[in-house]
PDB file of N, H, CA, C and O in Angstrom:
ATOM      1  N   MET A   1      87.750  88.689 119.335  1.00  0.00           N
ATOM      2  CA  MET A   1      86.913  89.639 119.024  1.00  0.00           C
ATOM      3  C   MET A   1      87.759  90.277 118.205  1.00  0.00           C
ATOM      4  O   MET A   1      88.960  90.494 118.369  1.00  0.00           O
ATOM      5  N   GLU A   2      86.680  90.720 116.829  1.00  0.00           N
ATOM      6  H   GLU A   2      85.705  90.545 116.695  1.00  0.00           H
ATOM      7  CA  GLU A   2      87.913  92.203 116.147  1.00  0.00           C
ATOM      8  C   GLU A   2      87.242  93.696 116.297  1.00  0.00           C
ATOM      9  O   GLU A   2      86.106  94.070 116.008  1.00  0.00           O
ATOM     10  N   ARG A   3      88.186  94.306 116.769  1.00  0.00           N
ATOM     11  H   ARG A   3      89.109  94.002 117.004  1.00  0.00           H
ATOM     12  CA  ARG A   3      88.029  96.078 116.606  1.00  0.00           C
ATOM     13  C   ARG A   3      87.768  96.415 114.967  1.00  0.00           C
ATOM     14  O   ARG A   3      88.453  95.768 114.176  1.00  0.00           O
ATOM     15  N   VAL A   4      86.924  97.281 114.491  1.00  0.00           N
ATOM     16  H   VAL A   4      86.367  97.807 115.134  1.00  0.00           H
ATOM     17  CA  VAL A   4      86.990  97.642 113.574  1.00  0.00           C
ATOM     18  C   VAL A   4      87.143  99.270 113.163  1.00  0.00           C
ATOM     19  O   VAL A   4      86.292 100.008 113.660  1.00  0.00           O
ATOM     20  N   CYS A   5      87.624  99.561 112.753  1.00  0.00           N
ATOM     21  H   CYS A   5      88.315  98.961 112.350  1.00  0.00           H
ATOM     22  CA  CYS A   5      87.469 101.414 112.950  1.00  0.00           C
ATOM     23  C   CYS A   5      87.135 101.490 110.973  1.00  0.00           C
ATOM     24  O   CYS A   5      87.754 101.002 110.028  1.00  0.00           O
ATOM     25  N   PHE A   6      85.902 102.325 111.051  1.00  0.00           N
ATOM     26  H   PHE A   6      85.399 102.721 111.819  1.00  0.00           H
ATOM     27  CA  PHE A   6      86.666 102.481 109.341  1.00  0.00           C
ATOM     28  C   PHE A   6      86.080 104.312 108.859  1.00  0.00           C
ATOM     29  O   PHE A   6      85.497 104.732 109.859  1.00  0.00           O
ATOM     30  N   LEU A   7      86.072 104.845 108.315  1.00  0.00           N
ATOM     31  H   LEU A   7      86.545 104.504 107.503  1.00  0.00           H
ATOM     32  CA  LEU A   7      85.923 105.996 108.119  1.00  0.00           C
ATOM     33  C   LEU A   7      85.134 106.351 106.304  1.00  0.00           C
ATOM     34  O   LEU A   7      85.315 106.017 105.133  1.00  0.00           O
ATOM     35  N   ALA A   8      84.403 107.053 106.971  1.00  0.00           N
ATOM     36  H   ALA A   8      84.257 107.324 107.923  1.00  0.00           H
ATOM     37  CA  ALA A   8      83.770 107.679 105.351  1.00  0.00           C
ATOM     38  C   ALA A   8      83.264 108.663 105.302  1.00  0.00           C
ATOM     39  O   ALA A   8      83.292 109.244 106.387  1.00  0.00           O
ATOM     40  N   ARG A   9      82.676 109.293 104.372  1.00  0.00           N
ATOM     41  H   ARG A   9      82.654 108.822 103.490  1.00  0.00           H
ATOM     42  CA  ARG A   9      82.514 111.065 104.296  1.00  0.00           C
ATOM     43  C   ARG A   9      81.007 111.911 104.274  1.00  0.00           C
ATOM     44  O   ARG A   9      81.264 112.626 103.305  1.00  0.00           O
ATOM     45  N   VAL A  10      80.153 112.159 104.523  1.00  0.00           N
ATOM     46  H   VAL A  10      79.944 111.578 105.309  1.00  0.00           H
ATOM     47  CA  VAL A  10      79.074 112.958 104.675  1.00  0.00           C
ATOM     48  C   VAL A  10      79.075 113.917 103.342  1.00  0.00           C
ATOM     49  O   VAL A  10      80.106 114.549 103.112  1.00  0.00           O
ATOM     50  N   ARG A  11      78.191 114.017 102.646  1.00  0.00           N
ATOM     51  H   ARG A  11      77.354 113.503 102.833  1.00  0.00           H
ATOM     52  CA  ARG A  11      78.234 114.820 101.485  1.00  0.00           C
ATOM     53  C   ARG A  11      78.174 116.335 102.449  1.00  0.00           C
ATOM     54  O   ARG A  11      77.630 116.251 103.550  1.00  0.00           O
ATOM     55  N   PRO A  12      78.588 117.329 102.125  1.00  0.00           N
ATOM     56  CA  PRO A  12      78.770 118.876 102.286  1.00  0.00           C
ATOM     57  C   PRO A  12      77.026 119.236 102.837  1.00  0.00           C
ATOM     58  O   PRO A  12      76.549 119.762 103.842  1.00  0.00           O
ATOM     59  N   ASP A  13      76.579 118.767 101.856  1.00  0.00           N
ATOM     60  H   ASP A  13      76.966 118.339 101.039  1.00  0.00           H
ATOM     61  CA  ASP A  13      75.073 119.499 101.637  1.00  0.00           C
ATOM     62  C   ASP A  13      73.886 118.557 102.584  1.00  0.00           C
ATOM     63  O   ASP A  13      72.723 118.939 102.708  1.00  0.00           O
ATOM     64  N   ARG A  14      74.425 117.270 103.211  1.00  0.00           N
ATOM     65  H   ARG A  14      75.371 116.961 103.110  1.00  0.00           H
ATOM     66  CA  ARG A  14      74.318 116.508 103.992  1.00  0.00           C
ATOM     67  C   ARG A  14      73.928 116.240 104.657  1.00  0.00           C
ATOM     68  O   ARG A  14      73.097 115.361 104.884  1.00  0.00           O
ATOM     69  N   LEU A  15      74.771 117.428 105.579  1.00  0.00           N
ATOM     70  H   LEU A  15      75.446 118.142 105.395  1.00  0.00           H
ATOM     71  CA  LEU A  15      75.416 117.055 106.907  1.00  0.00           C
ATOM     72  C   LEU A  15      74.224 117.427 107.805  1.00  0.00           C
ATOM     73  O   LEU A  15      73.854 116.553 108.588  1.00  0.00           O
ATOM     74  N   ASP A  16      73.436 118.849 107.800  1.00  0.00           N
ATOM     75  H   ASP A  16      73.738 119.559 107.164  1.00  0.00           H
ATOM     76  CA  ASP A  16      71.734 118.168 108.698  1.00  0.00           C
ATOM     77  C   ASP A  16      71.254 117.617 107.823  1.00  0.00           C
ATOM     78  O   ASP A  16      71.130 118.301 106.807  1.00  0.00           O
ATOM     79  N   GLU A  17      70.894 116.570 107.772  1.00  0.00           N
ATOM     80  H   GLU A  17      70.994 116.014 108.597  1.00  0.00           H
ATOM     81  CA  GLU A  17      70.100 115.632 107.172  1.00  0.00           C
ATOM     82  C   GLU A  17      71.012 114.227 108.239  1.00  0.00           C
ATOM     83  O   GLU A  17      70.484 113.171 108.589  1.00  0.00           O
ATOM     84  N   TYR A  18      71.985 114.527 108.447  1.00  0.00           N
ATOM     85  H   TYR A  18      72.413 115.385 108.163  1.00  0.00           H
ATOM     86  CA  TYR A  18      72.413 113.386 108.617  1.00  0.00           C
ATOM     87  C   TYR A  18      72.372 113.598 110.051  1.00  0.00           C
ATOM     88  O   TYR A  18      71.966 112.609 110.661  1.00  0.00           O
ATOM     89  N   ARG A  19      72.736 114.801 110.913  1.00  0.00           N
ATOM     90  H   ARG A  19      73.067 115.605 110.417  1.00  0.00           H
ATOM     91  CA  ARG A  19      72.494 115.088 112.136  1.00  0.00           C
ATOM     92  C   ARG A  19      71.482 115.357 112.572  1.00  0.00           C
ATOM     93  O   ARG A  19      71.760 116.362 113.226  1.00  0.00           O
ATOM     94  N   GLU A  20      70.449 115.183 112.695  1.00  0.00           N
ATOM     95  H   GLU A  20      70.224 114.366 112.164  1.00  0.00           H
ATOM     96  CA  GLU A  20      69.417 115.050 112.734  1.00  0.00           C
ATOM     97  C   GLU A  20      68.626 113.864 112.330  1.00  0.00           C
ATOM     98  O   GLU A  20      67.553 113.672 112.902  1.00  0.00           O
ATOM     99  N   ARG A  21      69.113 112.878 111.224  1.00  0.00           N
ATOM    100  H   ARG A  21      69.985 113.033 110.760  1.00  0.00           H
ATOM    101  CA  ARG A  21      68.487 111.368 111.403  1.00  0.00           C
ATOM    102  C   ARG A  21      69.360 110.594 112.328  1.00  0.00           C
ATOM    103  O   ARG A  21      69.021 109.415 112.231  1.00  0.00           O
ATOM    104  N   HIS A  22      70.145 110.704 113.017  1.00  0.00           N
ATOM    105  H   HIS A  22      70.421 111.662 113.096  1.00  0.00           H
ATOM    106  CA  HIS A  22      70.946 110.574 114.095  1.00  0.00           C
ATOM    107  C   HIS A  22      70.849 110.425 115.469  1.00  0.00           C
ATOM    108  O   HIS A  22      71.066 109.462 116.204  1.00  0.00           O
ATOM    109  N   LYS A  23      70.334 112.017 115.761  1.00  0.00           N
ATOM    110  H   LYS A  23      70.157 112.799 115.164  1.00  0.00           H
ATOM    111  CA  LYS A  23      70.075 112.289 116.328  1.00  0.00           C
ATOM    112  C   LYS A  23      69.323 111.274 117.601  1.00  0.00           C
ATOM    113  O   LYS A  23      69.636 111.256 118.792  1.00  0.00           O
ATOM    114  N   ASN A  24      68.439 110.610 117.034  1.00  0.00           N
ATOM    115  H   ASN A  24      68.184 110.625 116.067  1.00  0.00           H
ATOM    116  CA  ASN A  24      67.767 109.600 117.927  1.00  0.00           C
ATOM    117  C   ASN A  24      67.591 108.552 116.795  1.00  0.00           C
ATOM    118  O   ASN A  24      67.008 108.665 115.717  1.00  0.00           O
ATOM    119  N   VAL A  25      68.323 107.397 117.389  1.00  0.00           N
ATOM    120  H   VAL A  25      68.797 107.305 118.265  1.00  0.00           H
ATOM    121  CA  VAL A  25      68.246 106.460 116.963  1.00  0.00           C
ATOM    122  C   VAL A  25      66.884 105.251 117.121  1.00  0.00           C
ATOM    123  O   VAL A  25      66.298 105.194 118.202  1.00  0.00           O
ATOM    124  N   TRP A  26      66.476 104.355 116.003  1.00  0.00           N
ATOM    125  H   TRP A  26      66.952 104.401 115.125  1.00  0.00           H
ATOM    126  CA  TRP A  26      65.281 104.121 116.139  1.00  0.00           C
ATOM    127  C   TRP A  26      65.671 102.726 117.033  1.00  0.00           C
ATOM    128  O   TRP A  26      66.058 101.871 116.237  1.00  0.00           O
ATOM    129  N   PRO A  27      65.696 102.179 118.552  1.00  0.00           N
ATOM    130  CA  PRO A  27      65.325 100.998 119.222  1.00  0.00           C
ATOM    131  C   PRO A  27      65.852  99.730 118.438  1.00  0.00           C
ATOM    132  O   PRO A  27      66.721  98.902 118.714  1.00  0.00           O
ATOM    133  N   GLU A  28      64.609  99.956 116.859  1.00  0.00           N
ATOM    134  H   GLU A  28      63.903 100.628 116.635  1.00  0.00           H
ATOM    135  CA  GLU A  28      64.739  98.744 116.048  1.00  0.00           C
ATOM    136  C   GLU A  28      66.412  98.776 115.336  1.00  0.00           C
ATOM    137  O   GLU A  28      66.810  97.759 114.768  1.00  0.00           O
ATOM    138  N   MET A  29      67.107  99.728 115.406  1.00  0.00           N
ATOM    139  H   MET A  29      66.783 100.554 115.867  1.00  0.00           H
ATOM    140  CA  MET A  29      68.380  99.459 114.491  1.00  0.00           C
ATOM    141  C   MET A  29      69.141  99.245 115.097  1.00  0.00           C
ATOM    142  O   MET A  29      70.086  98.568 114.695  1.00  0.00           O
ATOM    143  N   ARG A  30      69.035 100.003 117.055  1.00  0.00           N
ATOM    144  H   ARG A  30      68.267 100.554 117.382  1.00  0.00           H
ATOM    145  CA  ARG A  30      69.862  99.435 118.058  1.00  0.00           C
ATOM    146  C   ARG A  30      70.132  98.152 117.931  1.00  0.00           C
ATOM    147  O   ARG A  30      71.257  97.717 117.689  1.00  0.00           O
ATOM    148  N   ALA A  31      68.860  97.294 118.125  1.00  0.00           N
ATOM    149  H   ALA A  31      67.946  97.647 118.321  1.00  0.00           H
ATOM    150  CA  ALA A  31      68.527  95.857 117.770  1.00  0.00           C
ATOM    151  C   ALA A  31      68.909  95.405 117.006  1.00  0.00           C
ATOM    152  O   ALA A  31      69.712  94.528 117.322  1.00  0.00           O
ATOM    153  N   ALA A  32      68.748  95.542 115.946  1.00  0.00           N
ATOM    154  H   ALA A  32      68.095  96.255 115.690  1.00  0.00           H
ATOM    155  CA  ALA A  32      69.520  94.632 114.532  1.00  0.00           C
ATOM    156  C   ALA A  32      70.913  94.385 114.560  1.00  0.00           C
ATOM    157  O   ALA A  32      71.573  93.353 114.438  1.00  0.00           O
ATOM    158  N   LEU A  33      71.336  96.094 114.832  1.00  0.00           N
ATOM    159  H   LEU A  33      70.799  96.933 114.931  1.00  0.00           H
ATOM    160  CA  LEU A  33      73.031  95.624 114.635  1.00  0.00           C
ATOM    161  C   LEU A  33      73.651  95.328 115.968  1.00  0.00           C
ATOM    162  O   LEU A  33      74.877  95.236 115.903  1.00  0.00           O
ATOM    163  N   THR A  34      72.983  95.105 117.502  1.00  0.00           N
ATOM    164  H   THR A  34      71.987  95.180 117.554  1.00  0.00           H
ATOM    165  CA  THR A  34      73.651  93.815 117.841  1.00  0.00           C
ATOM    166  C   THR A  34      73.551  92.212 117.796  1.00  0.00           C
ATOM    167  O   THR A  34      74.282  91.288 118.152  1.00  0.00           O
ATOM    168  N   GLU A  35      72.019  92.357 117.051  1.00  0.00           N
ATOM    169  H   GLU A  35      71.426  93.107 116.762  1.00  0.00           H
ATOM    170  CA  GLU A  35      71.534  91.106 116.507  1.00  0.00           C
ATOM    171  C   GLU A  35      72.800  90.725 115.642  1.00  0.00           C
ATOM    172  O   GLU A  35      73.581  89.830 115.964  1.00  0.00           O
ATOM    173  N   ALA A  36      72.924  91.577 114.404  1.00  0.00           N
ATOM    174  H   ALA A  36      72.290  92.304 114.143  1.00  0.00           H
ATOM    175  CA  ALA A  36      74.258  91.102 113.947  1.00  0.00           C
ATOM    176  C   ALA A  36      75.487  91.098 113.827  1.00  0.00           C
ATOM    177  O   ALA A  36      76.238  91.046 112.853  1.00  0.00           O
ATOM    178  N   GLY A  37      75.729  91.198 115.610  1.00  0.00           N
ATOM    179  H   GLY A  37      75.119  91.240 116.401  1.00  0.00           H
ATOM    180  CA  GLY A  37      76.855  91.065 116.039  1.00  0.00           C
ATOM    181  C   GLY A  37      77.316  92.472 115.721  1.00  0.00           C
ATOM    182  O   GLY A  37      77.678  92.525 114.546  1.00  0.00           O
ATOM    183  N   TRP A  38      77.449  93.788 116.436  1.00  0.00           N
ATOM    184  H   TRP A  38      77.155  93.746 117.391  1.00  0.00           H
ATOM    185  CA  TRP A  38      77.711  95.037 115.521  1.00  0.00           C
ATOM    186  C   TRP A  38      77.997  94.957 117.658  1.00  0.00           C
ATOM    187  O   TRP A  38      76.926  94.902 118.264  1.00  0.00           O
ATOM    188  N   GLY A  39      78.618  94.957 118.096  1.00  0.00           N
ATOM    189  H   GLY A  39      79.487  95.002 117.604  1.00  0.00           H
ATOM    190  CA  GLY A  39      79.564  95.411 119.439  1.00  0.00           C
ATOM    191  C   GLY A  39      79.857  96.803 119.668  1.00  0.00           C
ATOM    192  O   GLY A  39      79.901  97.298 118.542  1.00  0.00           O
ATOM    193  N   ASN A  40      80.135  97.915 120.733  1.00  0.00           N
ATOM    194  H   ASN A  40      80.099  97.513 121.648  1.00  0.00           H
ATOM    195  CA  ASN A  40      80.188  98.747 120.985  1.00  0.00           C
ATOM    196  C   ASN A  40      80.702 100.069 119.895  1.00  0.00           C
ATOM    197  O   ASN A  40      81.624 100.885 119.906  1.00  0.00           O
ATOM    198  N   TYR A  41      79.640  99.783 119.055  1.00  0.00           N
ATOM    199  H   TYR A  41      78.891  99.120 119.046  1.00  0.00           H
ATOM    200  CA  TYR A  41      79.733 100.961 118.268  1.00  0.00           C
ATOM    201  C   TYR A  41      78.639 101.999 118.131  1.00  0.00           C
ATOM    202  O   TYR A  41      77.413 102.045 118.243  1.00  0.00           O
ATOM    203  N   SER A  42      80.246 103.296 117.663  1.00  0.00           N
ATOM    204  H   SER A  42      81.241 103.258 117.572  1.00  0.00           H
ATOM    205  CA  SER A  42      80.155 104.269 117.241  1.00  0.00           C
ATOM    206  C   SER A  42      80.311 104.727 116.612  1.00  0.00           C
ATOM    207  O   SER A  42      81.075 104.377 115.712  1.00  0.00           O
ATOM    208  N   ILE A  43      79.386 106.388 116.661  1.00  0.00           N
ATOM    209  H   ILE A  43      78.766 106.673 117.392  1.00  0.00           H
ATOM    210  CA  ILE A  43      79.913 106.922 115.215  1.00  0.00           C
ATOM    211  C   ILE A  43      80.592 108.192 115.568  1.00  0.00           C
ATOM    212  O   ILE A  43      80.465 108.559 116.737  1.00  0.00           O
ATOM    213  N   PHE A  44      81.248 108.881 114.809  1.00  0.00           N
ATOM    214  H   PHE A  44      81.351 108.582 113.860  1.00  0.00           H
ATOM    215  CA  PHE A  44      81.420 110.150 115.504  1.00  0.00           C
ATOM    216  C   PHE A  44      82.154 111.186 113.957  1.00  0.00           C
ATOM    217  O   PHE A  44      83.231 110.865 113.453  1.00  0.00           O
ATOM    218  N   LEU A  45      81.680 111.864 113.665  1.00  0.00           N
ATOM    219  H   LEU A  45      80.805 112.125 114.074  1.00  0.00           H
ATOM    220  CA  LEU A  45      81.007 113.456 112.809  1.00  0.00           C
ATOM    221  C   LEU A  45      82.364 114.539 113.105  1.00  0.00           C
ATOM    222  O   LEU A  45      82.559 114.945 114.251  1.00  0.00           O
ATOM    223  N   THR A  46      83.204 114.924 112.036  1.00  0.00           N
ATOM    224  H   THR A  46      83.045 114.594 111.106  1.00  0.00           H
ATOM    225  CA  THR A  46      84.109 115.600 112.395  1.00  0.00           C
ATOM    226  C   THR A  46      82.703 117.193 111.700  1.00  0.00           C
ATOM    227  O   THR A  46      81.540 117.115 111.304  1.00  0.00           O
ATOM    228  N   GLY A  47      83.622 118.350 111.874  1.00  0.00           N
ATOM    229  H   GLY A  47      84.567 118.413 112.196  1.00  0.00           H
ATOM    230  CA  GLY A  47      82.756 119.593 111.209  1.00  0.00           C
ATOM    231  C   GLY A  47      82.844 119.472 109.602  1.00  0.00           C
ATOM    232  O   GLY A  47      81.952 119.800 108.820  1.00  0.00           O
ATOM    233  N   ASP A  48      84.066 118.951 109.283  1.00  0.00           N
ATOM    234  H   ASP A  48      84.791 118.684 109.918  1.00  0.00           H
ATOM    235  CA  ASP A  48      83.722 119.224 107.520  1.00  0.00           C
ATOM    236  C   ASP A  48      83.542 117.896 107.413  1.00  0.00           C
ATOM    237  O   ASP A  48      84.466 117.421 106.753  1.00  0.00           O
ATOM    238  N   GLY A  49      82.426 116.716 107.920  1.00  0.00           N
ATOM    239  H   GLY A  49      81.675 117.102 108.456  1.00  0.00           H
ATOM    240  CA  GLY A  49      81.839 115.686 107.585  1.00  0.00           C
ATOM    241  C   GLY A  49      82.577 114.457 107.189  1.00  0.00           C
ATOM    242  O   GLY A  49      82.240 113.494 106.500  1.00  0.00           O
ATOM    243  N   GLN A  50      83.941 114.829 107.965  1.00  0.00           N
ATOM    244  H   GLN A  50      84.214 115.611 108.524  1.00  0.00           H
ATOM    245  CA  GLN A  50      84.220 112.887 108.323  1.00  0.00           C
ATOM    246  C   GLN A  50      83.952 112.059 109.003  1.00  0.00           C
ATOM    247  O   GLN A  50      84.371 112.170 110.155  1.00  0.00           O
ATOM    248  N   LEU A  51      83.340 111.138 108.743  1.00  0.00           N
ATOM    249  H   LEU A  51      83.000 111.048 107.807  1.00  0.00           H
ATOM    250  CA  LEU A  51      82.442 110.008 110.182  1.00  0.00           C
ATOM    251  C   LEU A  51      83.933 109.337 109.987  1.00  0.00           C
ATOM    252  O   LEU A  51      84.689 109.247 109.020  1.00  0.00           O
ATOM    253  N   ILE A  52      83.989 108.982 111.126  1.00  0.00           N
ATOM    254  H   ILE A  52      83.375 109.055 111.911  1.00  0.00           H
ATOM    255  CA  ILE A  52      84.286 107.737 111.778  1.00  0.00           C
ATOM    256  C   ILE A  52      84.017 106.473 112.477  1.00  0.00           C
ATOM    257  O   ILE A  52      84.512 106.676 113.586  1.00  0.00           O
ATOM    258  N   GLY A  53      83.554 105.358 112.480  1.00  0.00           N
ATOM    259  H   GLY A  53      83.152 105.193 111.579  1.00  0.00           H
ATOM    260  CA  GLY A  53      82.661 104.205 113.153  1.00  0.00           C
ATOM    261  C   GLY A  53      83.694 103.767 113.761  1.00  0.00           C
ATOM    262  O   GLY A  53      84.773 104.025 113.227  1.00  0.00           O
ATOM    263  N   TYR A  54      83.699 103.118 114.819  1.00  0.00           N
ATOM    264  H   TYR A  54      82.823 102.908 115.253  1.00  0.00           H
ATOM    265  CA  TYR A  54      83.993 101.953 115.590  1.00  0.00           C
ATOM    266  C   TYR A  54      83.389 100.652 116.044  1.00  0.00           C
ATOM    267  O   TYR A  54      82.223 100.527 116.417  1.00  0.00           O
ATOM    268  N   LEU A  55      83.766 100.251 116.016  1.00  0.00           N
ATOM    269  H   LEU A  55      84.714 100.354 115.713  1.00  0.00           H
ATOM    270  CA  LEU A  55      83.034  98.610 116.434  1.00  0.00           C
ATOM    271  C   LEU A  55      83.421  97.426 116.592  1.00  0.00           C
ATOM    272  O   LEU A  55      84.221  96.969 115.774  1.00  0.00           O
ATOM    273  N   GLU A  56      82.942  96.592 117.719  1.00  0.00           N
ATOM    274  H   GLU A  56      82.293  96.963 118.383  1.00  0.00           H
ATOM    275  CA  GLU A  56      83.668  95.590 117.852  1.00  0.00           C
ATOM    276  C   GLU A  56      82.723  93.505 118.097  1.00  0.00           C
ATOM    277  O   GLU A  56      82.042  92.909 118.931  1.00  0.00           O
ATOM    278  N   THR A  57      83.462  93.199 116.503  1.00  0.00           N
ATOM    279  H   THR A  57      84.015  93.682 115.825  1.00  0.00           H
ATOM    280  CA  THR A  57      82.855  92.206 116.752  1.00  0.00           C
ATOM    281  C   THR A  57      83.172  90.679 116.347  1.00  0.00           C
ATOM    282  O   THR A  57      84.216  90.586 115.701  1.00  0.00           O
ATOM    283  N   GLY A  58      82.562  89.565 116.564  1.00  0.00           N
ATOM    284  H   GLY A  58      81.714  89.641 117.089  1.00  0.00           H
ATOM    285  CA  GLY A  58      83.772  88.796 116.417  1.00  0.00           C
ATOM    286  C   GLY A  58      83.733  88.147 115.319  1.00  0.00           C
ATOM    287  O   GLY A  58      84.468  87.159 115.351  1.00  0.00           O
ATOM    288  N   ASP A  59      82.844  88.380 113.778  1.00  0.00           N
ATOM    289  H   ASP A  59      82.248  89.183 113.753  1.00  0.00           H
ATOM    290  CA  ASP A  59      83.494  88.480 112.699  1.00  0.00           C
ATOM    291  C   ASP A  59      82.553  89.205 111.629  1.00  0.00           C
ATOM    292  O   ASP A  59      81.394  89.007 111.266  1.00  0.00           O
ATOM    293  N   TYR A  60      83.833  90.404 111.174  1.00  0.00           N
ATOM    294  H   TYR A  60      84.775  90.565 111.469  1.00  0.00           H
ATOM    295  CA  TYR A  60      83.335  91.180 110.716  1.00  0.00           C
ATOM    296  C   TYR A  60      82.920  91.044 109.198  1.00  0.00           C
ATOM    297  O   TYR A  60      82.023  91.882 109.100  1.00  0.00           O
ATOM    298  N   GLN A  61      83.019  90.661 108.397  1.00  0.00           N
ATOM    299  H   GLN A  61      83.747  89.980 108.477  1.00  0.00           H
ATOM    300  CA  GLN A  61      82.773  90.417 107.552  1.00  0.00           C
ATOM    301  C   GLN A  61      80.992  89.800 107.646  1.00  0.00           C
ATOM    302  O   GLN A  61      80.189  89.896 106.718  1.00  0.00           O
ATOM    303  N   ALA A  62      80.659  89.080 109.226  1.00  0.00           N
ATOM    304  H   ALA A  62      81.312  89.002 109.980  1.00  0.00           H
ATOM    305  CA  ALA A  62      79.402  88.055 108.737  1.00  0.00           C
ATOM    306  C   ALA A  62      78.732  89.628 109.383  1.00  0.00           C
ATOM    307  O   ALA A  62      77.783  90.123 108.776  1.00  0.00           O
ATOM    308  N   ALA A  63      79.198  90.213 110.410  1.00  0.00           N
ATOM    309  H   ALA A  63      79.969  89.811 110.904  1.00  0.00           H
ATOM    310  CA  ALA A  63      77.983  91.128 110.960  1.00  0.00           C
ATOM    311  C   ALA A  63      77.641  92.412 109.417  1.00  0.00           C
ATOM    312  O   ALA A  63      76.558  92.941 109.168  1.00  0.00           O
ATOM    313  N   LEU A  64      78.937  92.590 108.653  1.00  0.00           N
ATOM    314  H   LEU A  64      79.817  92.160 108.855  1.00  0.00           H
ATOM    315  CA  LEU A  64      78.429  93.369 107.741  1.00  0.00           C
ATOM    316  C   LEU A  64      77.276  92.621 106.254  1.00  0.00           C
ATOM    317  O   LEU A  64      76.844  93.173 105.242  1.00  0.00           O
ATOM    318  N   ASP A  65      77.124  91.288 106.737  1.00  0.00           N
ATOM    319  H   ASP A  65      77.474  90.840 107.559  1.00  0.00           H
ATOM    320  CA  ASP A  65      76.394  90.922 105.734  1.00  0.00           C
ATOM    321  C   ASP A  65      75.174  90.444 106.268  1.00  0.00           C
ATOM    322  O   ASP A  65      74.299  89.722 105.791  1.00  0.00           O
ATOM    323  N   ALA A  66      75.314  91.036 107.428  1.00  0.00           N
ATOM    324  H   ALA A  66      76.025  91.623 107.816  1.00  0.00           H
ATOM    325  CA  ALA A  66      74.150  90.293 108.574  1.00  0.00           C
ATOM    326  C   ALA A  66      72.806  91.734 108.710  1.00  0.00           C
ATOM    327  O   ALA A  66      71.601  91.727 108.961  1.00  0.00           O
ATOM    328  N   MET A  67      74.119  93.159 108.294  1.00  0.00           N
ATOM    329  H   MET A  67      75.098  93.164 108.089  1.00  0.00           H
ATOM    330  CA  MET A  67      73.140  94.061 108.414  1.00  0.00           C
ATOM    331  C   MET A  67      72.638  94.442 106.758  1.00  0.00           C
ATOM    332  O   MET A  67      71.737  95.257 106.558  1.00  0.00           O
TER     333      MET A  67
END
């Protein structure tokens, strides 16, 4: 099992939109992530837009390709 952490940044002018869109993730999106091999997936957002993602997967490249 691979444990993967990644960093990204949300543009300051898009923070409100990002928060709103991620309040209630569609069940279809959750299902697609699971089907693609994204397990125990979490995203954390700091106040300044730094995004930290974490997931567990059997094959990270395959999980990326599937999404």
